[in-house]
N, C-alpha and C positions, 0 to 999 in steps of 0.2 A: 503494498501498502507504498508505503512510504518512497518507495524509489517510484511506482507510478508518477506521484506528486511532483518529485522533484524533477524528472522526463518533463510531464506537464507545462511547470513553471519553464522549464530551457526551454521549450516547445513555442510556447508565447512571447519569449522572451527573444528569441529568433524571426518569430513573426512580425516583433515591434520594430526590431531594427533594420528589417529588410524592407518593412516599408517607410519610415523614418530617416532612414540612412542611406536608401538606394532606391527606392519607386517615388518618395518626393522630391528628388533631386534629380530625375527624368521627367516628371511632368509636366514643370512651370517652362516658358521659354522665356528667356530674359529679352525685357526691352528695347527695341531700338534707342541707340545715346544719341539725343542733339550733338552734331557738332560745334566744337569749341573754340577759340581762336586763338590756337596756343601758338601756332606761329608769330600771332602779335604779341604773346606773353617773353618768347625769345628775342625780342627784339626791341623793347622798350627798355632802353635803359641798358649800360653796358657796368658787368660786377665789375669788385676787383679781385676776387676769387683766381687763384692760382690750380695748377691741375696735377696729379702727378700718377701716372701706369704705373700699375703695383701685377704686374705681367708674373716675375718670379716669387711663387710661394713662401720660399724662405726669405728672401727679402720683404715682402708682406709683410711679415713676423717680426722681423726687426722695426719696420718701421709704427706696426704695433705700440710693440716697447717702448720706442723713442717716443712717441708721442704721451701715452703714459708715465712714462721718467718726466713729460714735462710739465706737466698738469699740474693746475694750482688751486683752484676751484671744483670741476665736478667733471666725471666722465661718467659717457652712459651707454651701456651695451645693448644691441636689441638682436640677438643669434637665433638662429633656426632649430643648431643644436650644435653643444660642445663635443667636439671627437677626442678619443681616448689619445695618449700619449706624451713627453716631455714636454714639447712647445706648447700644450694647452695649461699644464704646471707653473711652466714658468709665466707664463700672459696670468695666470693669475694671482700668481706670486708679485707678478709687478703690479699687480693692481691694487693687492695687498698691503702692500707697498709705500702707495701712493696715499690709503686709507690711513696709514698710520702716520701719513705725514698732515692730517688732515683732509682731504680732498673726498669730497662727497659723491659718493659711486652707485648709478644705480645698474641692474642688470635687470634685462627681459627675456626672457627664453619662452620657446616653445612650450606647450603644457604639457603635449603628450611625446614630441622625438628632443626632448633636450639633451637625453645621456650624460647626464648626470648619475649616472651610475655605475657601477663595476669600480676601477681605478680612482673615480670620482666622484664616490655615494656622499664623501664625507666634506665637499665644496658645497653643501648646502647649510652642512651645523656649523662651518668655519664664519661662511656671508652671517648668519641670524647670532653666532658670538661678538661680532665686531659690530659696532657702534654707527661706524663712515659707509659702512656698503650691509643693500637692500636688492632684494631677490623677488623678482613676481613673476608669474606663468601665466601665460598668454594661452585663454582657455583649454583647462586642465580638464585631463578624461574625467570626463561624468556620465557614468553609467546608465543613468535614466533622461540622460537629453543624446542620443544617438545623432542627430543633426549637429550635434557643435563639433562632430569629431572632424567634421570637414575644413572647419571653417581655422585654417592652422595662419602659423607666423610663419612669412618666411623670407623675412627683410635680415641683413646681413649692415649693419651699421655701427661702427665704435666712433665717437662722440667723442673731444676734447675741449674744453676750456671756449667754447665756441670757437675756438682757430683751428682747432683739426678739426675733420669729416672722413673717415672710411665708409668706404658703399661699396657692396659689386655682390659676385656669387659664393662668395667662399668664409667657409665654417671657421670655426676653430680649431689646431689640430694637428694631428703630426702624417694627417693623409693629405691635407693640402699645405703642412707649411716645413718638413719636416728639409734637411737639408740631405739626409740620405732617406730620402723615399721610401713605404712602406708597399707593398704590393697593391694594392687599394688604392694608391695615391692617384689622384686627378688632377690635371692644367685648368686653373680656377684664372678669375679676376677681379680686380680692385682697385677703382682709383681712391686717390690722396683729394681732397677739396681742401686748400689753405687758404682761411683768411686774415691775410698777413697786417690787415689794416684793420682789424676788430669792429669790420664795416656790420652794421645792424640789419643792412639788406642783404648779406651774404647769404646764400643757400645751406652753411651749417644752419646758420638761426633757423633757416626753416624747416632745417632736417630736426631741429632739437626743440622745436614744436610740436611735430610731430610724432616724436617720442614721447613728449610730453602726453600728449594727445593717450597712445597706448597705455602710460602709465597709469593714468588717472582712469584708465574704460573702465566700464563694471565688468567687462572680460575677461580682465588682470586681473591675476589673486595673489596674495601677499605668499609668501611659501610660508608652511607655521611648522613653529619649534616651537615646546613648551617645559619639555622632560630636561631636568640636570642633566642625565646623563650625555642628552645632548651639546650640554654648553661646554660639558667636560673634551667632549670629543673634538666638536670647533675650534676650542685654543689648541689643543695637538696638534691640526691640521693645520691651521695657523702657522707654528711654529713649525711645524714641518717643513710647510712651505715657504718659510724667511732662511730658512738653513740652504734648502736647494737654490734659491734666489744668489744667497752669498756664497755659494758654494761653486755655482756658475762666472758669477761676474773674479772670484779669487782663479778658476782655472781657464777665464778669459774665454768663456764659450763665445762662438762668435752671432749665436741669436740672441744673446741679450748685450754684445756688442754696442758702445755709445756711441752712436752716430756724429761728426763732423758739425761743428755747429750752425755752417749756415745750411746744413742739407736741405733744408727745405725750399731752397734758393734752388733748385735741382728742376725745382716745378715750370710748369708752363703757363704763361697768361692765356688767358681764354676773351673772349669777347663778351661771352655768359653760360651762365652755370645756369640749369633751372633742375631743380628736387619736386619729380614726380612720386605719387603713389595710387594705391588702390584705395576706396574707400572703408573706412573699419563696421563691418558690416558684416551679421549672418546669412546664410542661404547664398541666393546670388545678389553680389555685387556689381554693381555699376562697373564696365569694366574701362576703368581711368587710362591703365596701364596699355591695354590692348588701343587704344582710339589712339592715345600720343604715338603707338610706333605705327599703325595704321595712316595715319591723317602725313604724318613725313615719309612715308614710305610712299604714298598714293601723288606725292607731289616732287619726287627725285626725277633732275633732270639728264644726270649719266648715269649713276648706278647704285643698286642697294645692298648692302654686304652686311650678310648677317651671318654669326655664330651662337648655336643652343648645341644642347646634349643632345636633343630631337626638338622635332615638331609634331604636335598633332593638330592644326587646325580642322574641328568640328563644324557640322552644320549654322549652331546655336552661335560661336563666333562669326560667321560669316553674319547672321540674321544681326546679330546687334554694330557690327559696326560695316558701313560698306566698304568693300577692296573697290577701288576700280581706278585701275592703272591708267593713265595717262598714255593711249595710242596715238599721242601726235610728236612722243620726243624716242629716241633710241635709247633706252633705257638697262645694262645691266644690269640683272638679277643675280645674285651668288648666293649660296647659304651652305655653309661650313657647320659640320656636324660629326656624330659619330658613326661609324662604321659597328656590322651585325657582332664583327670580333670584339671591338673597344667597348662596347656599353656595359656599365655596369648595374643598368637597369631591363632586366628583359623585359619587364609590361610596358615600361614607356617607349622602348625599344619598337615593340611588335605595332603599339598605336602607330608608330611611325613608318613603318612597312607599311600598314596598311591605309593610309594615307597618302606614301610616296610617287606614288602615276600620276593621283591629282595632285600634287605638288610641281611633279616634273609637266603636266600639260598645260602650268600659268606658263609655261617658258624661264622655268627657275632653272638656273644651272645649279646643283649639290655635287656637293663635294665631301665624300665620305674619310674621316679621317682614319690612316690604320698605320698610326706610330707606337711608340710607348704608351704605357696606361690608356688615359680617359682624357677628352676635354667638358669642362662643367662649365665655363665661362657662358655668360647673358649677355651680347653685345652688339650695336650695327653700327656702321657707318653710311651716311648718305652723302650724296655728291663731294665727299673727299674733305668735308665742312665738318656735317654736323654726327655729334656719335654719340651714343646713349650704351651706358656701362649699368647693371643692376642685375637682378635676383630671380627678371621678369621670364620667363618660359612661353613660348609661343604652343601651350594649352590649355585644355577649359579652367582643367585646376587656377593657373596663373589667373588666369583672365575672369574669373568668377568667385572664386572660393579662396586662395589662399590674402593675406594682406601681403604685398609684393612693394617695393620702390628703386628707385632709379634715380640716377642724372642726365639727364643731358645735355650736351655740352656743346656750345660753338669755336670751336679750333679746329684752325688746319693744320694747325701743328702735330694736335692730340691727335686728329683725323689720323694722321698719315705714320705716326708712331701704332696706333690701334692696329690700322690697314698693316702695317708691316709684323707686327707678331698674329695677327689671324695668319696673314700669307705663309708664315714659317710653317704651322702646321696645314696649311692648303697644299704643302708643296708635298707632303708625304699624305696624299691623299687621292682616293678612288673618286674620277668627274661623271658624272650622271648626265644628262643632258633628254629630251624632250624624246629622242628615237632610243633611250637608252634602257625601258623600262624592265628588260630580262636582263639586262646587263649584270653580269657575276660582279662581286669585289676580287678586286690583282691578286688581295693579299687571301690565302684561303689554309694561313697555318693553325689559326685559330679552333677552336673545339666544334666539329663536329655537329655533335650532340646539342651545343649549344645554338647551334647555326638551324638544325633540325627544330629545336623547342621552338625559338624566337617566330619560327614560319609560320611554324603551326597556331601559337598563339596570336601573330595576326589576325586569323581569320575568326579569332573569338574576340579581339578587341573591343568588338561596340560593345559591349557588353558595362565596357568600365572606361570609356572615353570620355567619362564627362566628369571623370575623378582625375586624371591624371595631368 
């Protein structure tokens, strides 16, 4: 009798989850977004912000440590995930060192995929035991509200003193930043926005306002630690991180190396930098990020150059924002993405594979990366002048479900650097065009089982495309 009751409860809960976390997101159709004059926003007044492309993962980690070291009043971090490894431990060690100096630190992590587990499991206790650091989770797992499971925080932002902002697709951890990368290493990308004159109109200030909204939003919940043993464990973790940081400095660990005094002057002057983000809502968000990308791409005069780990356009994305290519100009459309051998995300790549013919039929040239590891950066360059770097993927999840953010940069010099970085990966890729629907990758050294499994999954990807 008890077993039957338990099975009945499990069955009812499964049905409840199926309706509220799956069917509920298939039935409604997002309304068409009204066009906004985003081009005017980019041209109304220049900013004094400087920008620096952070292409190398190890270098991006060094820059994070340096900006934390230079903090005097505040540090804000908003991340989807903190991965394991010494680099993440050193980042936290630097944060606690800053907190000991009196810097106020706020950390917002995704409530499900934050990964403060395993070797990082004592970090929340260490934060709770320090008066100058606070931790909150965006949409923690709520078993009775399955519809909130899709509302994920996907931003990757670090802000220091309204002076430095680092934004892009890179999470924190050895997977992204180690000098000797692990097997699951991914090539990613960030950009440093530098506000040298503490201009109140800076993009860094706009990013700060966004994090303030996230921090104070009802979806964001504080970490709860009430037991005394947690406090003692937290103090112990603080001491261990302080010792790790001290030893790294004593041993001249390059990850915590002090950068030259005028290191930030290596950044580039921009004509304008604009911060963009998705709304903070549940269910279907207004597709602001997707709208910005499409509006700029639609008005390109010479070239649209896109890099994504995968691309999965859906009917709802096309319905929400009108993709109308300018047929009166000769525009080159290119996309750099992973190959079936390099992708670390089989479900997402299966969605891309099922959409590949549709993408090629638009005239898009696709370059599938065949080099070591995989690419995770999300960027575009338009007309060798306008660039975007952020967390946004071309898929329904980034369009309608996740929090996402990016900076759009008006600068030929920055666009040139970003193009060169993308070209370096494109040189080790297989090229596909409209006539290459059945063309095979030139690299067949990967797992044949992986290729067959993803190809088979692509036939079923319509079942989960709305959530990728």
